[in-house]
N, CA, C and O atoms as a CHARMM CRD file, in Angstrom:
* protein
*
  136
    1    1 PHE  N      0.85600  -1.05600  -0.01400 PROA 1      0.00000
    2    1 PHE  CA     0.08000   0.00200  -0.06000 PROA 1      0.00000
    3    1 PHE  C      0.81600   1.24100   0.05000 PROA 1      0.00000
    4    1 PHE  O      1.90100   1.27600   0.63000 PROA 1      0.00000
    5    2 ASP  N      0.27100   2.28600  -0.49000 PROA 2      0.00000
    6    2 ASP  CA     1.26900   3.50100  -0.57200 PROA 2      0.00000
    7    2 ASP  C      0.62700   4.51400   0.44800 PROA 2      0.00000
    8    2 ASP  O      1.25800   5.52400   0.75700 PROA 2      0.00000
    9    3 HSD  N     -0.59100   4.26700   0.96200 PROA 3      0.00000
   10    3 HSD  CA    -0.99900   5.20500   2.10900 PROA 3      0.00000
   11    3 HSD  C     -2.07200   4.52500   2.96300 PROA 3      0.00000
   12    3 HSD  O     -2.71600   3.55300   2.56800 PROA 3      0.00000
   13    4 LEU  N     -2.22000   5.09900   4.15900 PROA 4      0.00000
   14    4 LEU  CA    -3.22700   4.51500   5.08700 PROA 4      0.00000
   15    4 LEU  C     -3.93600   5.61300   5.87100 PROA 4      0.00000
   16    4 LEU  O     -3.31500   6.33900   6.64700 PROA 4      0.00000
   17    5 THR  N     -5.12600   5.71200   5.67700 PROA 5      0.00000
   18    5 THR  CA    -5.87500   6.97600   6.36500 PROA 5      0.00000
   19    5 THR  C     -7.30900   6.44800   6.84700 PROA 5      0.00000
   20    5 THR  O     -7.81700   5.37500   6.52200 PROA 5      0.00000
   21    6 THR  N     -7.81700   7.35300   7.63000 PROA 6      0.00000
   22    6 THR  CA    -9.18000   7.12700   8.13000 PROA 6      0.00000
   23    6 THR  C     -9.85100   8.32700   7.96600 PROA 6      0.00000
   24    6 THR  O     -9.18700   9.30900   7.63400 PROA 6      0.00000
   25    7 TYR  N    -11.20600   8.44300   8.16000 PROA 7      0.00000
   26    7 TYR  CA   -11.95100   9.82600   8.03300 PROA 7      0.00000
   27    7 TYR  C    -11.29200  10.79300   8.84600 PROA 7      0.00000
   28    7 TYR  O    -11.17800  11.94600   8.42800 PROA 7      0.00000
   29    8 HSD  N    -10.85500  10.46600   9.93300 PROA 8      0.00000
   30    8 HSD  CA   -10.15100  11.45600  10.88000 PROA 8      0.00000
   31    8 HSD  C     -8.80300  11.64600  10.68200 PROA 8      0.00000
   32    8 HSD  O     -8.20400  12.42100  11.42900 PROA 8      0.00000
   33    9 GLY  N     -8.15300  10.99400   9.68500 PROA 9      0.00000
   34    9 GLY  CA    -6.62400  10.96300   9.31700 PROA 9      0.00000
   35    9 GLY  C     -5.81100  10.35300  10.25400 PROA 9      0.00000
   36    9 GLY  O     -4.63300  10.68900  10.36600 PROA 9      0.00000
   37   10 ALA  N     -6.41100   9.32200  11.07300 PROA 10     0.00000
   38   10 ALA  CA    -5.63600   8.53800  12.10100 PROA 10     0.00000
   39   10 ALA  C     -5.19100   7.34300  11.51200 PROA 10     0.00000
   40   10 ALA  O     -5.85200   6.64900  10.73900 PROA 10     0.00000
   41   11 CYS  N     -3.85800   7.09200  11.96800 PROA 11     0.00000
   42   11 CYS  CA    -3.14000   5.75100  11.63000 PROA 11     0.00000
   43   11 CYS  C     -2.70500   5.18500  13.03200 PROA 11     0.00000
   44   11 CYS  O     -1.82700   5.67000  13.74600 PROA 11     0.00000
   45   12 SER  N     -3.46600   4.08300  13.30100 PROA 12     0.00000
   46   12 SER  CA    -3.41000   3.48900  14.62800 PROA 12     0.00000
   47   12 SER  C     -1.89700   2.87100  14.82000 PROA 12     0.00000
   48   12 SER  O     -1.24200   2.94900  15.85900 PROA 12     0.00000
   49   13 TYR  N     -1.53800   2.32400  13.76200 PROA 13     0.00000
   50   13 TYR  CA    -0.20400   1.50700  13.82900 PROA 13     0.00000
   51   13 TYR  C      0.99800   2.22100  13.03000 PROA 13     0.00000
   52   13 TYR  O      1.84500   1.63400  12.35600 PROA 13     0.00000
   53   14 LEU  N      0.90500   3.52600  13.23000 PROA 14     0.00000
   54   14 LEU  CA     1.89800   4.27000  12.55600 PROA 14     0.00000
   55   14 LEU  C      3.43800   3.91300  12.97100 PROA 14     0.00000
   56   14 LEU  O      4.31200   3.73500  12.12200 PROA 14     0.00000
   57   15 GLU  N      3.64500   3.83800  14.24800 PROA 15     0.00000
   58   15 GLU  CA     5.02300   3.58600  14.75300 PROA 15     0.00000
   59   15 GLU  C      5.49800   2.13100  14.30500 PROA 15     0.00000
   60   15 GLU  O      6.66500   1.90600  13.98500 PROA 15     0.00000
   61   16 LYS  N      4.48600   1.15300  14.30900 PROA 16     0.00000
   62   16 LYS  CA     4.85800  -0.26100  14.01700 PROA 16     0.00000
   63   16 LYS  C      5.20300  -0.27000  12.41200 PROA 16     0.00000
   64   16 LYS  O      6.19900  -0.81500  11.93600 PROA 16     0.00000
   65   17 ILE  N      4.28800   0.36900  11.73000 PROA 17     0.00000
   66   17 ILE  CA     4.48500   0.56300  10.17900 PROA 17     0.00000
   67   17 ILE  C      5.91600   1.01000   9.91700 PROA 17     0.00000
   68   17 ILE  O      6.72000   0.33800   9.27200 PROA 17     0.00000
   69   18 THR  N      6.17600   2.21200  10.47200 PROA 18     0.00000
   70   18 THR  CA     7.29600   2.84200  10.32700 PROA 18     0.00000
   71   18 THR  C      8.54800   2.12200  10.56000 PROA 18     0.00000
   72   18 THR  O      9.47700   2.12300   9.75300 PROA 18     0.00000
   73   19 ASP  N      8.55400   1.42900  11.82700 PROA 19     0.00000
   74   19 ASP  CA     9.53000   0.58200  12.19200 PROA 19     0.00000
   75   19 ASP  C      9.85600  -0.51700  11.13800 PROA 19     0.00000
   76   19 ASP  O     11.00900  -0.72100  10.75900 PROA 19     0.00000
   77   20 LEU  N      8.77200  -1.21700  10.68200 PROA 20     0.00000
   78   20 LEU  CA     8.93400  -2.24400   9.73700 PROA 20     0.00000
   79   20 LEU  C      9.65500  -1.82500   8.34200 PROA 20     0.00000
   80   20 LEU  O     10.47300  -2.53100   7.75300 PROA 20     0.00000
   81   21 CYS  N      9.19400  -0.52900   7.91500 PROA 21     0.00000
   82   21 CYS  CA     9.69600  -0.02100   6.71100 PROA 21     0.00000
   83   21 CYS  C     11.15100   0.33200   6.84800 PROA 21     0.00000
   84   21 CYS  O     11.94800   0.20800   5.91800 PROA 21     0.00000
   85   22 HSD  N     11.48800   0.80700   8.12700 PROA 22     0.00000
   86   22 HSD  CA    12.94800   1.23700   8.36800 PROA 22     0.00000
   87   22 HSD  C     13.80000   0.08100   8.39200 PROA 22     0.00000
   88   22 HSD  O     14.94900   0.13600   7.95500 PROA 22     0.00000
   89   23 GLU  N     13.24900  -1.07400   8.93000 PROA 23     0.00000
   90   23 GLU  CA    14.20300  -2.31200   9.00200 PROA 23     0.00000
   91   23 GLU  C     14.38200  -2.69400   7.44400 PROA 23     0.00000
   92   23 GLU  O     15.48100  -3.11400   7.08000 PROA 23     0.00000
   93   24 ARG  N     13.43100  -2.57000   6.60500 PROA 24     0.00000
   94   24 ARG  CA    13.66600  -3.02100   5.26700 PROA 24     0.00000
   95   24 ARG  C     14.31000  -1.89500   4.39600 PROA 24     0.00000
   96   24 ARG  O     14.43000  -2.07600   3.18400 PROA 24     0.00000
   97   25 GLN  N     14.70300  -0.80100   4.95300 PROA 25     0.00000
   98   25 GLN  CA    15.19700   0.44700   4.27800 PROA 25     0.00000
   99   25 GLN  C     14.36500   0.94300   3.29200 PROA 25     0.00000
  100   25 GLN  O     14.81100   1.22400   2.18000 PROA 25     0.00000
  101   26 ILE  N     13.09800   1.09200   3.61100 PROA 26     0.00000
  102   26 ILE  CA    11.82800   1.62000   2.82000 PROA 26     0.00000
  103   26 ILE  C     11.58200   3.09900   3.30800 PROA 26     0.00000
  104   26 ILE  O     11.29200   3.24400   4.49600 PROA 26     0.00000
  105   27 PRO  N     11.66600   4.14400   2.54600 PROA 27     0.00000
  106   27 PRO  CA    11.42300   5.44100   3.01200 PROA 27     0.00000
  107   27 PRO  C      9.84600   5.68400   3.46300 PROA 27     0.00000
  108   27 PRO  O      8.89100   5.21100   2.84800 PROA 27     0.00000
  109   28 VAL  N      9.76700   6.37400   4.45300 PROA 28     0.00000
  110   28 VAL  CA     8.35800   6.78000   4.88200 PROA 28     0.00000
  111   28 VAL  C      8.36100   8.22400   4.93500 PROA 28     0.00000
  112   28 VAL  O      9.31200   8.92600   5.27900 PROA 28     0.00000
  113   29 ILE  N      7.16000   8.62400   4.54900 PROA 29     0.00000
  114   29 ILE  CA     6.85200   9.91300   4.39000 PROA 29     0.00000
  115   29 ILE  C      5.50300  10.14900   5.39000 PROA 29     0.00000
  116   29 ILE  O      4.52000   9.45700   5.12500 PROA 29     0.00000
  117   30 ILE  N      5.42600  10.96300   6.36800 PROA 30     0.00000
  118   30 ILE  CA     4.22700  11.14600   7.08400 PROA 30     0.00000
  119   30 ILE  C      3.71900  12.60000   6.93500 PROA 30     0.00000
  120   30 ILE  O      4.35000  13.57500   7.34300 PROA 30     0.00000
  121   31 GLU  N      2.45200  12.65900   6.27700 PROA 31     0.00000
  122   31 GLU  CA     1.94100  13.90900   5.97600 PROA 31     0.00000
  123   31 GLU  C      0.68900  14.28000   6.67800 PROA 31     0.00000
  124   31 GLU  O     -0.26600  13.50600   6.60700 PROA 31     0.00000
  125   32 LYS  N      0.58800  15.47000   7.40100 PROA 32     0.00000
  126   32 LYS  CA    -0.50000  15.82700   8.04600 PROA 32     0.00000
  127   32 LYS  C     -0.86300  17.30700   7.77900 PROA 32     0.00000
  128   32 LYS  O     -0.25800  18.21700   8.34600 PROA 32     0.00000
  129   33 THR  N     -1.79300  17.50500   6.96700 PROA 33     0.00000
  130   33 THR  CA    -2.26600  18.76800   6.61100 PROA 33     0.00000
  131   33 THR  C     -3.63500  19.17100   7.07700 PROA 33     0.00000
  132   33 THR  O     -4.05800  20.22300   6.59900 PROA 33     0.00000
  133   34 HSD  N     -4.36500  18.56200   7.87700 PROA 34     0.00000
  134   34 HSD  CA    -5.57600  18.97600   8.30100 PROA 34     0.00000
  135   34 HSD  C     -5.53300  20.05100   9.13900 PROA 34     0.00000
  136   34 HSD  O     -6.57600  20.52200   9.59300 PROA 34     0.00000
C-alpha cells in the first residue's frame, strides 16, 4: 500500500509500520495537513 488513512486521518499502527519500513530500508513520509 502507498497510504493509510481514516476519515479522521488517524493511523493507529503508525509507529509499527514505520519501524517495519525502516528495517527494510523503505522510505517513510508522514504528511499531516488537516
